[in-house]
gemmi code that builds the backbone of each chain (N, CA, C; Angstrom):
import gemmi

chains = {
    "A": [
        ("MET", (63.582, 80.574, 114.511), (63.920, 81.988, 114.726), (63.520, 82.824, 113.511)),
        ("ALA", (63.110, 84.033, 113.780), (62.703, 84.924, 112.689), (63.905, 85.299, 111.850)),
        ("GLU", (63.607, 85.714, 110.633), (64.684, 86.164, 109.739), (65.423, 87.328, 110.397)),
        ("PRO", (66.764, 87.256, 110.448), (67.481, 88.383, 111.052), (67.307, 89.623, 110.189)),
        ("LYS", (67.053, 90.726, 110.841), (66.826, 91.983, 110.119), (68.169, 92.552, 109.685)),
        ("ARG", (68.343, 92.704, 108.381), (69.590, 93.257, 107.871), (69.487, 94.782, 107.855)),
        ("VAL", (70.344, 95.411, 108.635), (70.346, 96.873, 108.654), (71.488, 97.346, 107.767)),
        ("ASP", (71.130, 98.125, 106.758), (72.161, 98.624, 105.853), (72.754, 99.905, 106.434)),
        ("ARG", (73.776, 99.737, 107.254), (74.360, 100.900, 107.932), (75.238, 101.679, 106.965)),
        ("PRO", (75.244, 102.998, 107.126), (76.141, 103.800, 106.281), (77.590, 103.548, 106.677)),
        ("ILE", (78.489, 103.765, 105.749), (79.892, 103.506, 106.029), (80.654, 104.838, 106.126)),
        ("SER", (81.653, 104.869, 107.013), (82.452, 106.070, 107.210), (83.083, 106.467, 105.881)),
        ("PRO", (83.310, 107.707, 105.529), (83.019, 108.926, 106.287), (81.726, 109.626, 105.846)),
        ("PHE", (80.570, 108.985, 106.030), (79.304, 109.560, 105.582), (78.945, 110.845, 106.338)),
        ("MET", (79.562, 111.039, 107.514), (79.233, 112.205, 108.342), (79.709, 113.521, 107.724)),
        ("ILE", (80.885, 113.451, 107.054), (81.504, 114.696, 106.587), (80.629, 115.347, 105.534)),
        ("GLY", (80.407, 116.630, 105.673), (79.570, 117.350, 104.729), (78.180, 117.557, 105.291)),
        ("PRO", (77.242, 116.610, 105.069), (75.855, 116.883, 105.463), (75.627, 116.993, 106.974)),
        ("TYR", (76.386, 116.227, 107.779), (76.082, 116.203, 109.212), (77.184, 116.803, 110.072)),
        ("TYR", (78.341, 116.986, 109.498), (79.474, 117.373, 110.336), (80.263, 118.499, 109.688)),
        ("ARG", (80.413, 119.603, 110.429), (81.148, 120.748, 109.899), (82.638, 120.521, 110.141)),
        ("PRO", (83.462, 120.540, 109.077), (84.897, 120.331, 109.279), (85.467, 121.426, 110.187)),
        ("GLN", (86.359, 121.041, 111.054), (87.022, 121.998, 111.930), (88.473, 121.593, 112.103)),
        ("LEU", (89.265, 122.470, 112.696), (90.713, 122.251, 112.758), (91.090, 120.891, 113.360)),
        ("THR", (90.425, 120.536, 114.466), (90.779, 119.279, 115.134), (90.492, 118.061, 114.247)),
        ("SER", (89.350, 118.096, 113.530), (89.018, 116.937, 112.695), (89.868, 116.908, 111.426)),
        ("ILE", (90.168, 118.097, 110.874), (91.003, 118.149, 109.668), (92.421, 117.653, 109.985)),
        ("THR", (92.968, 118.094, 111.124), (94.326, 117.662, 111.467), (94.351, 116.171, 111.806)),
        ("SER", (93.213, 115.632, 112.239), (93.140, 114.197, 112.515), (93.140, 113.386, 111.220)),
        ("ILE", (92.288, 113.789, 110.275), (92.200, 113.046, 109.009), (93.502, 113.185, 108.215)),
        ("LEU", (94.177, 114.335, 108.376), (95.469, 114.527, 107.693), (96.513, 113.525, 108.193)),
        ("THR", (96.416, 113.141, 109.469), (97.341, 112.144, 110.016), (97.219, 110.837, 109.242)),
        ("ARG", (95.975, 110.434, 109.006), (95.716, 109.195, 108.272), (96.144, 109.324, 106.805)),
        ("ILE", (95.800, 110.447, 106.182), (96.138, 110.633, 104.768), (97.660, 110.630, 104.572)),
        ("THR", (98.380, 111.403, 105.407), (99.839, 111.476, 105.246), (100.481, 110.115, 105.510)),
        ("GLY", (100.036, 109.438, 106.569), (100.629, 108.139, 106.917), (100.492, 107.141, 105.788)),
        ("ASN", (99.315, 107.077, 105.199), (99.105, 106.097, 104.140), (99.741, 106.515, 102.822)),
        ("ALA", (99.776, 107.832, 102.557), (100.367, 108.312, 101.303), (101.878, 108.074, 101.273)),
        ("LEU", (102.491, 107.947, 102.449), (103.947, 107.774, 102.507), (104.438, 106.525, 101.792)),
        ("ILE", (103.539, 105.568, 101.556), (103.955, 104.341, 100.875), (104.520, 104.658, 99.482)),
        ("VAL", (104.030, 105.730, 98.849), (104.505, 106.088, 97.502), (105.997, 106.439, 97.549)),
        ("GLY", (106.362, 107.333, 98.473), (107.763, 107.727, 98.609), (108.647, 106.567, 99.025)),
        ("VAL", (108.127, 105.695, 99.900), (108.904, 104.545, 100.375), (109.176, 103.577, 99.224)),
        ("VAL", (108.142, 103.320, 98.401), (108.322, 102.409, 97.262), (109.378, 102.968, 96.297)),
        ("LEU", (109.306, 104.272, 96.025), (110.283, 104.891, 95.121), (111.699, 104.803, 95.711)),
        ("ALA", (111.826, 105.071, 97.018), (113.140, 105.017, 97.672), (113.705, 103.600, 97.677)),
        ("VAL", (112.842, 102.601, 97.942), (113.309, 101.211, 97.989), (113.684, 100.720, 96.592)),
        ("TRP", (112.926, 101.143, 95.591), (113.265, 100.786, 94.205), (114.641, 101.360, 93.861)),
        ("TRP", (114.877, 102.608, 94.270), (116.164, 103.284, 94.033), (117.300, 102.523, 94.728)),
        ("LEU", (117.043, 102.052, 95.964), (118.047, 101.261, 96.702), (118.312, 99.928, 96.011)),
        ("LEU", (117.239, 99.277, 95.555), (117.393, 97.995, 94.862), (118.222, 98.180, 93.592)),
        ("ALA", (117.954, 99.269, 92.867), (118.698, 99.551, 91.638), (120.168, 99.797, 91.951)),
        ("ALA", (120.432, 100.539, 93.043), (121.818, 100.800, 93.441), (122.542, 99.502, 93.773)),
        ("ALA", (121.813, 98.560, 94.377), (122.425, 97.287, 94.765), (122.591, 96.347, 93.580)),
        ("THR", (121.858, 96.603, 92.490), (121.863, 95.670, 91.364), (123.013, 95.952, 90.391)),
        ("SER", (122.993, 97.125, 89.752), (124.057, 97.435, 88.791), (124.093, 98.933, 88.515)),
        ("ALA", (125.191, 99.378, 87.921), (125.338, 100.809, 87.585), (124.302, 101.225, 86.550)),
        ("GLU", (123.995, 100.292, 85.588), (123.041, 100.621, 84.532), (121.632, 100.787, 85.098)),
        ("TYR", (121.255, 99.838, 85.954), (119.927, 99.886, 86.556), (119.806, 101.107, 87.456)),
        ("PHE", (120.904, 101.428, 88.171), (120.892, 102.608, 89.044), (120.665, 103.879, 88.238)),
        ("ALA", (121.288, 103.935, 87.054), (121.136, 105.128, 86.198), (119.672, 105.371, 85.869)),
        ("VAL", (118.925, 104.279, 85.624), (117.500, 104.393, 85.296), (116.710, 104.905, 86.510)),
        ("ALA", (116.893, 104.215, 87.657), (116.134, 104.578, 88.864), (116.520, 105.965, 89.362)),
        ("ASP", (117.820, 106.288, 89.261), (118.299, 107.585, 89.740), (117.739, 108.718, 88.880)),
        ("ALA", (117.595, 108.445, 87.576), (117.023, 109.456, 86.673), (115.587, 109.782, 87.087)),
        ("VAL", (114.827, 108.740, 87.488), (113.448, 108.962, 87.941), (113.447, 109.659, 89.302)),
        ("ALA", (114.303, 109.145, 90.220), (114.304, 109.657, 91.608), (114.767, 111.106, 91.689)),
        ("THR", (115.599, 111.545, 90.741), (116.107, 112.918, 90.789), (115.438, 113.821, 89.744)),
        ("SER", (114.417, 113.285, 89.065), (113.673, 114.105, 88.095), (112.700, 115.020, 88.839)),
        ("TRP", (111.945, 115.828, 88.096), (110.933, 116.687, 88.742), (109.899, 115.826, 89.454)),
        ("PHE", (109.625, 114.651, 88.896), (108.657, 113.742, 89.514), (109.187, 113.230, 90.851)),
        ("GLY", (110.469, 112.812, 90.848), (111.103, 112.344, 92.083), (111.169, 113.440, 93.127)),
        ("ASP", (111.535, 114.651, 92.681), (111.579, 115.795, 93.607), (110.214, 116.034, 94.242)),
        ("LEU", (109.172, 115.948, 93.403), (107.805, 116.172, 93.883), (107.418, 115.120, 94.921)),
        ("VAL", (107.699, 113.838, 94.595), (107.345, 112.746, 95.509), (108.120, 112.876, 96.824)),
        ("PHE", (109.426, 113.122, 96.741), (110.228, 113.150, 97.966), (109.966, 114.415, 98.792)),
        ("ALA", (109.734, 115.559, 98.136), (109.399, 116.772, 98.893), (108.039, 116.594, 99.575)),
        ("GLY", (107.087, 116.038, 98.835), (105.770, 115.756, 99.418), (105.860, 114.754, 100.547)),
        ("SER", (106.723, 113.731, 100.381), (106.894, 112.721, 101.420), (107.537, 113.320, 102.666)),
        ("ALA", (108.480, 114.258, 102.472), (109.110, 114.913, 103.625), (108.059, 115.672, 104.425)),
        ("LEU", (107.202, 116.410, 103.696), (106.125, 117.146, 104.369), (105.183, 116.170, 105.076)),
        ("ALA", (104.843, 115.080, 104.389), (103.915, 114.093, 104.951), (104.501, 113.426, 106.189)),
        ("VAL", (105.780, 113.053, 106.122), (106.371, 112.322, 107.252), (106.555, 113.240, 108.460)),
        ("TRP", (106.905, 114.493, 108.220), (107.044, 115.425, 109.353), (105.685, 115.697, 109.971)),
        ("TYR", (104.672, 115.868, 109.126), (103.330, 116.090, 109.670), (102.890, 114.883, 110.493)),
        ("HIS", (103.078, 113.687, 109.917), (102.647, 112.454, 110.573), (103.398, 112.244, 111.889)),
        ("LEU", (104.679, 112.601, 111.896), (105.497, 112.455, 113.111), (104.987, 113.403, 114.207)),
        ("LEU", (104.765, 114.679, 113.844), (104.280, 115.641, 114.836), (102.889, 115.255, 115.334)),
        ("ALA", (102.026, 114.828, 114.411), (100.677, 114.423, 114.806), (100.730, 113.172, 115.690)),
        ("GLY", (101.712, 112.298, 115.431), (101.888, 111.107, 116.263), (102.337, 111.478, 117.667)),
        ("LEU", (103.242, 112.456, 117.765), (103.676, 112.939, 119.081), (102.481, 113.531, 119.832)),
        ("ARG", (101.620, 114.223, 119.069), (100.419, 114.790, 119.658), (99.546, 113.681, 120.247)),
        ("HIS", (99.456, 112.540, 119.533), (98.681, 111.408, 120.044), (99.301, 110.823, 121.304)),
        ("LEU", (100.637, 110.740, 121.336), (101.303, 110.212, 122.528), (101.023, 111.124, 123.724)),
        ("TYR", (101.028, 112.435, 123.475), (100.735, 113.414, 124.526), (99.288, 113.243, 125.005)),
        ("TRP", (98.369, 113.110, 124.055), (96.958, 112.899, 124.415), (96.782, 111.604, 125.206)),
        ("ASP", (97.521, 110.554, 124.794), (97.396, 109.260, 125.472), (97.798, 109.349, 126.944)),
        ("SER", (98.634, 110.346, 127.260), (99.038, 110.506, 128.658), (97.949, 111.252, 129.448)),
        ("GLY", (96.863, 111.591, 128.767), (95.744, 112.245, 129.443), (95.853, 113.756, 129.461)),
        ("ARG", (96.832, 114.306, 128.732), (97.030, 115.758, 128.713), (96.646, 116.356, 127.365)),
        ("GLY", (96.460, 117.675, 127.332), (96.250, 118.408, 126.081), (94.906, 118.186, 125.426)),
        ("LEU", (93.911, 117.744, 126.195), (92.629, 117.397, 125.588), (91.591, 118.529, 125.636)),
        ("HIS", (91.923, 119.656, 126.257), (91.007, 120.794, 126.199), (90.983, 121.328, 124.769)),
        ("ILE", (89.825, 121.832, 124.343), (89.673, 122.229, 122.933), (90.713, 123.266, 122.522)),
        ("GLU", (90.933, 124.282, 123.389), (91.897, 125.338, 123.028), (93.296, 124.743, 122.858)),
        ("THR", (93.673, 123.839, 123.775), (94.986, 123.205, 123.693), (95.075, 122.320, 122.456)),
        ("ALA", (94.024, 121.551, 122.194), (94.010, 120.651, 121.043), (94.137, 121.445, 119.740)),
        ("GLU", (93.491, 122.614, 119.691), (93.589, 123.432, 118.474), (94.984, 124.031, 118.314)),
        ("LYS", (95.587, 124.419, 119.438), (96.971, 124.919, 119.378), (97.905, 123.828, 118.885)),
        ("LEU", (97.700, 122.596, 119.384), (98.532, 121.463, 118.953), (98.330, 121.200, 117.458)),
        ("GLY", (97.106, 121.396, 116.975), (96.811, 121.225, 115.549), (97.612, 122.208, 114.709)),
        ("TRP", (97.612, 123.478, 115.130), (98.399, 124.481, 114.417), (99.884, 124.162, 114.497)),
        ("ALA", (100.325, 123.649, 115.652), (101.736, 123.280, 115.811), (102.126, 122.204, 114.795)),
        ("CYS", (101.227, 121.238, 114.565), (101.498, 120.179, 113.583), (101.571, 120.765, 112.173)),
        ("LEU", (100.594, 121.626, 111.834), (100.534, 122.178, 110.475), (101.750, 123.068, 110.187)),
        ("ILE", (102.017, 124.018, 111.088), (103.127, 124.950, 110.861), (104.460, 124.237, 111.046)),
        ("GLY", (104.545, 123.426, 112.099), (105.790, 122.700, 112.390), (106.232, 121.814, 111.241)),
        ("SER", (105.274, 121.148, 110.576), (105.650, 120.242, 109.489), (106.233, 121.017, 108.308)),
        ("VAL", (105.673, 122.197, 108.019), (106.195, 123.014, 106.914), (107.607, 123.497, 107.252)),
        ("VAL", (107.794, 123.995, 108.484), (109.106, 124.497, 108.910), (110.153, 123.380, 108.847)),
        ("LEU", (109.812, 122.211, 109.394), (110.766, 121.093, 109.418), (111.071, 120.588, 108.007)),
        ("THR", (110.078, 120.642, 107.104), (110.319, 120.221, 105.721), (111.305, 121.164, 105.038)),
        ("VAL", (111.114, 122.467, 105.243), (112.030, 123.454, 104.646), (113.445, 123.236, 105.194)),
        ("ILE", (113.561, 123.040, 106.516), (114.872, 122.803, 107.127), (115.508, 121.540, 106.536)),
        ("THR", (114.709, 120.475, 106.407), (115.226, 119.212, 105.865), (115.768, 119.409, 104.450)),
        ("ILE", (114.978, 120.077, 103.610), (115.388, 120.247, 102.212), (116.649, 121.111, 102.128)),
        ("LEU", (116.724, 122.163, 102.947), (117.914, 123.019, 102.947), (119.139, 122.245, 103.444)),
        ("LEU", (118.908, 121.356, 104.406), (120.006, 120.604, 105.031), (120.596, 119.550, 104.097)),
        ("VAL", (119.766, 118.937, 103.261), (120.256, 117.805, 102.476), (120.533, 118.140, 101.015)),
        ("GLN", (120.172, 119.338, 100.556), (120.333, 119.588, 99.116), (121.810, 119.767, 98.729)),
    ],
    "B": [
        ("MET", (75.436, 103.664, 137.543), (76.058, 102.446, 138.105), (75.982, 101.310, 137.100)),
        ("ARG", (77.076, 100.618, 136.915), (77.098, 99.504, 135.956), (76.952, 98.196, 136.709)),
        ("TYR", (76.040, 97.354, 136.206), (75.834, 96.063, 136.851), (76.740, 95.004, 136.238)),
        ("LEU", (77.953, 95.362, 135.928), (78.910, 94.400, 135.362), (79.961, 94.085, 136.424)),
        ("THR", (80.269, 92.819, 136.545), (81.369, 92.480, 137.446), (82.680, 92.829, 136.756)),
        ("LEU", (83.726, 92.971, 137.518), (85.038, 93.295, 136.940), (85.488, 92.207, 135.982)),
        ("ARG", (85.191, 90.977, 136.327), (85.589, 89.871, 135.457), (84.884, 89.970, 134.109)),
        ("LYS", (83.558, 90.264, 134.174), (82.775, 90.360, 132.937), (83.322, 91.466, 132.027)),
        ("ARG", (83.739, 92.557, 132.637), (84.257, 93.670, 131.840), (85.575, 93.319, 131.172)),
        ("ALA", (86.368, 92.486, 131.796), (87.681, 92.143, 131.262), (87.605, 91.039, 130.217)),
        ("GLU", (86.522, 90.263, 130.240), (86.420, 89.125, 129.322), (86.198, 89.581, 127.875)),
        ("GLY", (86.805, 88.868, 126.934), (86.550, 89.144, 125.524), (87.327, 90.313, 124.960)),
        ("PHE", (88.114, 90.980, 125.794), (88.974, 92.088, 125.357), (88.226, 93.231, 124.683)),
        ("GLY", (86.982, 93.468, 125.071), (86.247, 94.629, 124.559), (85.828, 94.490, 123.107)),
        ("SER", (85.367, 95.598, 122.523), (84.815, 95.537, 121.165), (85.881, 95.231, 120.115)),
        ("ALA", (87.145, 95.502, 120.440), (88.211, 95.208, 119.484), (88.534, 93.712, 119.456)),
        ("HIS", (88.160, 93.001, 120.519), (88.418, 91.563, 120.683), (89.896, 91.230, 120.844)),
        ("THR", (90.764, 92.213, 120.694), (92.185, 91.963, 120.935), (92.711, 92.911, 122.010)),
        ("GLY", (91.776, 93.566, 122.719), (92.190, 94.479, 123.775), (92.953, 95.670, 123.228)),
        ("THR", (94.023, 96.061, 123.930), (94.795, 97.241, 123.520), (96.051, 96.844, 122.751)),
        ("GLU", (96.104, 95.574, 122.316), (97.306, 95.055, 121.654), (97.727, 95.920, 120.457)),
        ("HIS", (96.763, 96.219, 119.575), (97.054, 96.995, 118.372), (97.538, 98.406, 118.738)),
        ("HIS", (96.797, 99.036, 119.630), (97.146, 100.398, 120.042), (98.542, 100.440, 120.656)),
        ("TRP", (98.838, 99.461, 121.489), (100.140, 99.443, 122.167), (101.271, 99.182, 121.178)),
        ("ALA", (101.035, 98.294, 120.210), (102.055, 98.029, 119.181), (102.329, 99.280, 118.362)),
        ("MET", (101.274, 100.042, 118.045), (101.451, 101.286, 117.291), (102.186, 102.325, 118.129)),
        ("THR", (101.916, 102.341, 119.434), (102.598, 103.285, 120.329), (104.095, 102.996, 120.349)),
        ("ILE", (104.455, 101.723, 120.518), (105.876, 101.355, 120.582), (106.572, 101.691, 119.262)),
        ("SER", (105.957, 101.279, 118.136), (106.614, 101.536, 116.847), (106.683, 103.032, 116.559)),
        ("SER", (105.689, 103.809, 117.006), (105.724, 105.257, 116.751), (106.877, 105.921, 117.493)),
        ("VAL", (107.143, 105.466, 118.705), (108.271, 106.035, 119.460), (109.590, 105.679, 118.764)),
        ("GLY", (109.707, 104.437, 118.316), (110.908, 104.037, 117.585), (111.095, 104.857, 116.323)),
        ("LEU", (110.003, 105.047, 115.584), (110.073, 105.782, 114.319), (110.374, 107.263, 114.534)),
        ("THR", (109.966, 107.807, 115.681), (110.258, 109.215, 115.985), (111.765, 109.456, 115.989)),
        ("PHE", (112.519, 108.459, 116.444), (113.983, 108.591, 116.432), (114.570, 108.221, 115.068)),
        ("LEU", (114.006, 107.186, 114.439), (114.568, 106.682, 113.176), (114.363, 107.640, 112.008)),
        ("VAL", (113.152, 108.202, 111.906), (112.795, 108.986, 110.712), (113.703, 110.207, 110.477)),
        ("PRO", (113.913, 111.082, 111.491), (114.771, 112.250, 111.213), (116.183, 111.847, 110.787)),
        ("VAL", (116.747, 110.819, 111.443), (118.099, 110.366, 111.104), (118.124, 109.825, 109.681)),
        ("TRP", (117.104, 109.011, 109.347), (117.083, 108.417, 108.013), (116.858, 109.470, 106.932)),
        ("LEU", (116.016, 110.483, 107.213), (115.801, 111.556, 106.234), (117.121, 112.220, 105.868)),
        ("TYR", (117.969, 112.425, 106.891), (119.264, 113.052, 106.650), (120.161, 112.132, 105.811)),
        ("ILE", (120.223, 110.846, 106.187), (121.057, 109.881, 105.453), (120.597, 109.779, 103.996)),
        ("PHE", (119.290, 109.580, 103.809), (118.753, 109.399, 102.468), (118.866, 110.680, 101.647)),
        ("GLY", (118.534, 111.811, 102.277), (118.602, 113.087, 101.569), (120.003, 113.411, 101.089)),
        ("LYS", (120.989, 113.110, 101.932), (122.386, 113.345, 101.561), (122.828, 112.404, 100.436)),
        ("ALA", (122.334, 111.153, 100.456), (122.751, 110.163, 99.460), (122.072, 110.383, 98.113)),
        ("LEU", (120.834, 110.896, 98.142), (120.081, 111.104, 96.906), (120.772, 112.154, 96.041)),
        ("GLY", (121.021, 111.780, 94.779), (121.691, 112.697, 93.870), (123.187, 112.445, 93.773)),
        ("GLN", (123.721, 111.585, 94.639), (125.149, 111.245, 94.602), (125.410, 110.192, 93.516)),
        ("PRO", (126.676, 110.091, 93.063), (127.006, 109.034, 92.085), (126.809, 107.630, 92.670)),
        ("HIS", (126.732, 106.638, 91.781), (126.429, 105.263, 92.167), (127.348, 104.718, 93.256)),
        ("ASP", (128.677, 104.914, 93.084), (129.613, 104.332, 94.062), (129.453, 104.952, 95.451)),
        ("VAL", (129.119, 106.262, 95.491), (128.915, 106.926, 96.787), (127.668, 106.372, 97.477)),
        ("VAL", (126.592, 106.159, 96.692), (125.352, 105.608, 97.250), (125.599, 104.213, 97.818)),
        ("VAL", (126.310, 103.372, 97.041), (126.588, 102.009, 97.492), (127.443, 102.036, 98.761)),
        ("ALA", (128.460, 102.915, 98.787), (129.327, 103.008, 99.968), (128.550, 103.488, 101.188)),
        ("THR", (127.624, 104.452, 100.968), (126.835, 104.984, 102.086), (125.990, 103.893, 102.719)),
        ("PHE", (125.151, 103.234, 101.892), (124.236, 102.236, 102.448), (124.939, 100.911, 102.752)),
        ("GLY", (126.211, 100.792, 102.353), (126.980, 99.616, 102.713), (127.701, 99.777, 104.045)),
        ("SER", (127.723, 101.002, 104.577), (128.398, 101.212, 105.861), (127.418, 100.985, 107.015)),
        ("PRO", (127.968, 100.590, 108.186), (127.112, 100.086, 109.276), (125.963, 101.003, 109.697)),
        ("PHE", (126.260, 102.245, 110.063), (125.192, 103.073, 110.643), (124.019, 103.327, 109.689)),
        ("PRO", (124.285, 103.817, 108.443), (123.148, 104.012, 107.524), (122.404, 102.708, 107.221)),
        ("ALA", (123.149, 101.603, 107.128), (122.514, 100.316, 106.812), (121.594, 99.879, 107.948)),
        ("ILE", (122.066, 100.018, 109.190), (121.253, 99.578, 110.334), (120.014, 100.475, 110.485)),
        ("VAL", (120.206, 101.799, 110.341), (119.060, 102.716, 110.451), (118.029, 102.406, 109.360)),
        ("THR", (118.507, 102.186, 108.128), (117.587, 101.891, 107.025), (116.858, 100.566, 107.250)),
        ("ALA", (117.595, 99.555, 107.736), (116.972, 98.253, 107.991), (115.894, 98.371, 109.067)),
        ("LEU", (116.203, 99.083, 110.145), (115.221, 99.274, 111.217), (114.008, 100.044, 110.712)),
        ("LEU", (114.276, 101.095, 109.915), (113.179, 101.908, 109.387), (112.252, 101.059, 108.515)),
        ("LEU", (112.853, 100.180, 107.695), (112.048, 99.339, 106.811), (111.178, 98.372, 107.600)),
        ("VAL", (111.768, 97.688, 108.587), (111.015, 96.669, 109.328), (109.968, 97.328, 110.231)),
        ("VAL", (110.398, 98.284, 111.047), (109.467, 98.936, 111.972), (108.442, 99.762, 111.183)),
        ("GLY", (108.930, 100.513, 110.190), (108.048, 101.384, 109.407), (107.016, 100.604, 108.619)),
        ("MET", (107.400, 99.509, 108.012), (106.441, 98.753, 107.196), (105.418, 98.015, 108.058)),
        ("ARG", (105.806, 97.590, 109.273), (104.820, 96.995, 110.179), (103.832, 98.066, 110.628)),
        ("HIS", (104.380, 99.252, 110.965), (103.554, 100.384, 111.392), (102.581, 100.762, 110.273)),
        ("PHE", (103.093, 100.783, 109.029), (102.238, 101.109, 107.874), (101.137, 100.065, 107.704)),
        ("ALA", (101.514, 98.786, 107.730), (100.525, 97.729, 107.481), (99.408, 97.780, 108.520)),
        ("MET", (99.785, 98.016, 109.786), (98.771, 98.051, 110.846), (97.883, 99.286, 110.725)),
        ("GLY", (98.493, 100.430, 110.406), (97.714, 101.665, 110.250), (96.794, 101.601, 109.044)),
        ("ALA", (97.326, 101.101, 107.922), (96.525, 101.002, 106.696), (95.365, 100.030, 106.909)),
        ("THR", (95.593, 98.963, 107.700), (94.530, 97.996, 107.992), (93.363, 98.675, 108.704)),
        ("VAL", (93.688, 99.541, 109.668), (92.627, 100.243, 110.395), (91.837, 101.152, 109.452)),
        ("MET", (92.556, 101.825, 108.553), (91.869, 102.691, 107.593), (90.917, 101.862, 106.727)),
        ("ILE", (91.408, 100.731, 106.220), (90.584, 99.866, 105.371), (89.362, 99.359, 106.146)),
        ("GLU", (89.587, 98.982, 107.407), (88.474, 98.478, 108.223), (87.424, 99.554, 108.480)),
        ("ASP", (87.869, 100.826, 108.480), (86.919, 101.919, 108.695), (86.050, 102.175, 107.470)),
        ("TYR", (86.626, 102.051, 106.266), (85.923, 102.525, 105.077), (85.372, 101.427, 104.177)),
        ("THR", (85.744, 100.169, 104.417), (85.246, 99.100, 103.538), (84.738, 97.937, 104.383)),
        ("ARG", (84.056, 97.012, 103.730), (83.603, 95.812, 104.444), (83.541, 94.627, 103.489)),
        ("GLY", (83.319, 93.460, 104.071), (83.151, 92.254, 103.274), (84.421, 91.828, 102.558)),
        ("THR", (84.237, 91.326, 101.333), (85.363, 90.789, 100.566), (86.358, 91.884, 100.188)),
        ("THR", (85.843, 93.092, 99.894), (86.734, 94.210, 99.559), (87.703, 94.451, 100.713)),
        ("ARG", (87.155, 94.462, 101.934), (87.978, 94.694, 103.117), (89.068, 93.623, 103.226)),
        ("LYS", (88.657, 92.367, 103.095), (89.633, 91.267, 103.214), (90.740, 91.414, 102.183)),
        ("ALA", (90.336, 91.652, 100.912), (91.313, 91.741, 99.821), (92.289, 92.885, 100.062)),
        ("LEU", (91.778, 94.029, 100.501), (92.647, 95.191, 100.712), (93.596, 94.977, 101.894)),
        ("VAL", (93.090, 94.381, 102.980), (93.951, 94.126, 104.147), (95.071, 93.163, 103.765)),
        ("ILE", (94.712, 92.096, 103.033), (95.735, 91.148, 102.571), (96.725, 91.873, 101.665)),
        ("GLY", (96.211, 92.694, 100.758), (97.051, 93.431, 99.814), (98.072, 94.321, 100.505)),
        ("VAL", (97.633, 95.172, 101.448), (98.600, 96.089, 102.084), (99.584, 95.336, 102.973)),
        ("THR", (99.114, 94.253, 103.608), (100.026, 93.482, 104.461), (101.138, 92.870, 103.618)),
        ("LEU", (100.751, 92.266, 102.483), (101.761, 91.659, 101.609), (102.673, 92.730, 101.013)),
        ("LEU", (102.090, 93.852, 100.595), (102.895, 94.942, 100.024), (103.949, 95.406, 101.026)),
        ("ALA", (103.532, 95.562, 102.289), (104.470, 96.025, 103.320), (105.634, 95.047, 103.486)),
        ("TRP", (105.336, 93.747, 103.478), (106.407, 92.745, 103.609), (107.310, 92.740, 102.378)),
        ("VAL", (106.714, 92.880, 101.189), (107.516, 92.882, 99.958), (108.478, 94.070, 99.950)),
        ("VAL", (107.969, 95.252, 100.326), (108.812, 96.452, 100.351), (109.950, 96.272, 101.366)),
        ("ALA", (109.614, 95.764, 102.555), (110.637, 95.570, 103.589), (111.691, 94.563, 103.123)),
        ("ALA", (111.251, 93.439, 102.557), (112.188, 92.404, 102.115), (113.074, 92.913, 100.981)),
        ("THR", (112.490, 93.664, 100.043), (113.261, 94.209, 98.923), (114.348, 95.155, 99.429)),
        ("GLY", (113.972, 96.038, 100.347), (114.934, 96.982, 100.908), (116.047, 96.277, 101.672)),
        ("LEU", (115.681, 95.254, 102.445), (116.691, 94.515, 103.213), (117.648, 93.773, 102.280)),
        ("PHE", (117.087, 93.218, 101.189), (117.942, 92.537, 100.207), (118.941, 93.521, 99.601)),
        ("ALA", (118.437, 94.708, 99.230), (119.307, 95.724, 98.638), (120.414, 96.120, 99.612)),
        ("LEU", (120.058, 96.286, 100.879), (121.055, 96.650, 101.895), (122.106, 95.562, 102.056)),
        ("ALA", (121.646, 94.306, 102.125), (122.571, 93.187, 102.287), (123.552, 93.143, 101.122)),
        ("ARG", (123.026, 93.374, 99.922), (123.858, 93.316, 98.731), (124.907, 94.430, 98.721)),
        ("MET", (124.530, 95.613, 99.235), (125.483, 96.724, 99.249), (126.474, 96.601, 100.391)),
        ("ALA", (126.057, 95.978, 101.490), (126.920, 95.898, 102.671), (127.917, 94.762, 102.581)),
        ("LEU", (127.565, 93.706, 101.837), (128.429, 92.515, 101.838), (129.305, 92.444, 100.579)),
    ],
}
model = gemmi.Model(1)
for chain_id, residues in chains.items():
    chain = gemmi.Chain(chain_id)
    for i, (resn, *xyz) in enumerate(residues, 1):
        res = gemmi.Residue()
        res.name, res.seqid = resn, gemmi.SeqId(i, " ")
        for name, pos in zip(("N", "CA", "C"), xyz):
            atom = gemmi.Atom()
            atom.name, atom.element = name, gemmi.Element(name[0])
            atom.pos, atom.b_iso = gemmi.Position(*pos), 0.0
            res.add_atom(atom)
        chain.add_residue(res)
    model.add_chain(chain)
structure = gemmi.Structure()
structure.add_model(model)
structure.setup_entities()
């Protein structure tokens, strides 16, 4: 048999920029992935805080100082925004999976609903728990 | 018109080779998380900033402990599967393998650590 021809295919996301104009539907899609994966940071910080609480008062003091510092506030506020966005975008996927909401105008409205809804829900969450 | 028999189309589970298994698992966990996340945000948000004994009492009581345990197990499986797809999209070869193994192990470590902490506070 002849030598197999190795094709050096480009790897995703090579399309963005030169070949593909960003638009609301694609931006809200990639944001789903970014928020979902970024949430691991907030989860690790929260679990470390829980582990410290379960270990001792001294260890808790250390973890709690980090979790309630400006850094902790930033991570948890960002995580709240990320999780609400990811949740709304996930609901959007469940709706799409049912075969509905796939017209461009509807899909763009759903995109705005995710963007605005996540900010509103984050503000409500922070006001509710502070 | 496709010259494929129905049997041929069903064989091999398509290009994913696992059929819709991954998609369906993500669908189920996403529905579960839709209920768990808002409740847990409230529990965690209220507990954050409280003194040590209040935090221990909160996560040692049944409802917050069960919600947190479910969130950790369901959420970390959901994360590992989602992160795997992202890695498979953007990397290949040994890098892909190493990263998939890495996030899978990280997800289990985080879940186990959280469950241990809960058990310690509840018992």
